[in-house]
C-alpha angles and dihedrals in degrees: 000000000000113000090230095054112139111260095024116113141158132201088235092226116135113140101129141164091253142355092063091152089069133055118221114152125160113288127204127199122203115180091325113179114220114205117225092241089058093060120101108208124331122322110272094014093120093069091050102049101050101258095124097044095046098039091100090065089071091052090049092054092050094049093049091047091055090046092051092049091048092048091049091052091051092051093049092045096049091048090057102033116098119182113203137265083034116081098202131079121267088243088074091067109105090218091057090047091053092051093049091046094050093048091048091053093048092050091049090052093049091047091053091052091049092050092047092048092049092048093050097044097081094062096036127098122238096273093046092048090053092051093047092049092046092053092050094046093045094053093041090051094049094044092044091053092046095048098045092045095048093044088065088053092048093051091046127210093344089061087079093053116108087221087076128058097232097086093047092050090053093048093049096047093042089069090054091090089063097055113097128290090045122212094260092049092048093051091047091054094044090049094048091051091050089050093047094245110151099203093089128142096270118056131147117211130355101296138051117301110284095015 
C-alpha cells in the first residue's frame, strides 16, 4: 500500500547494529483502507500456499551468502597479508589453515541442509515445511555468526576497520538471531516435531495436521 496512506504510521526509528542498508521500523495501522488494486492474491492466501512456513528459507540463504562472502574475503586477505619479519603470507600458518578449513566444512554442512530443505518443501505439508525451514534457518544463523565473528579474528585488528567488509558482515548477521522465528522458537518447533508433538509453530486449522 502507499506509504502515505491515511492511518499508516511509523516511529521513524531505525539506527540499528546492522542492516543499515534497509529501513524497517515499527509500523502501526489504524483503520487503513487497502485498495483492491494493492492486494497481491486473495486475502489469507499466504497462509494456505506455504509462504509463511517456508519464509525462513530465504533468511537462511541470505545468512549463508553473507558468511560465504566474509569467508572468501578472509581467504583472499590471508593469502596476501605478510606480517614482518616473516616473508610468507599469513595463509601459510597452520593455525590459520585449520580455522579456514573448519569454517569451510561448517558452511558446506549448512548449505547442504538448506538445499535439502528447499528441495523437500514442495511435497511437504504445512507442518513439515515449517520444520524444514526452521532447521535450515537455525543452522545458517549459527554458522553465519560463527564465520563472520571468526573472520574478524583471522584478519586481525584490521578486521574491525570499516575499510574492510568483515565488520559489516558481522554486524548484519548478528541481527539474524532477532529475525522471526528466533533461535529459541526454531529449536522449540524442531524439538516438538522430533518428539511427535503436534502443537508446533505451524498449524493449519484447529486440530492436528491432517485431522
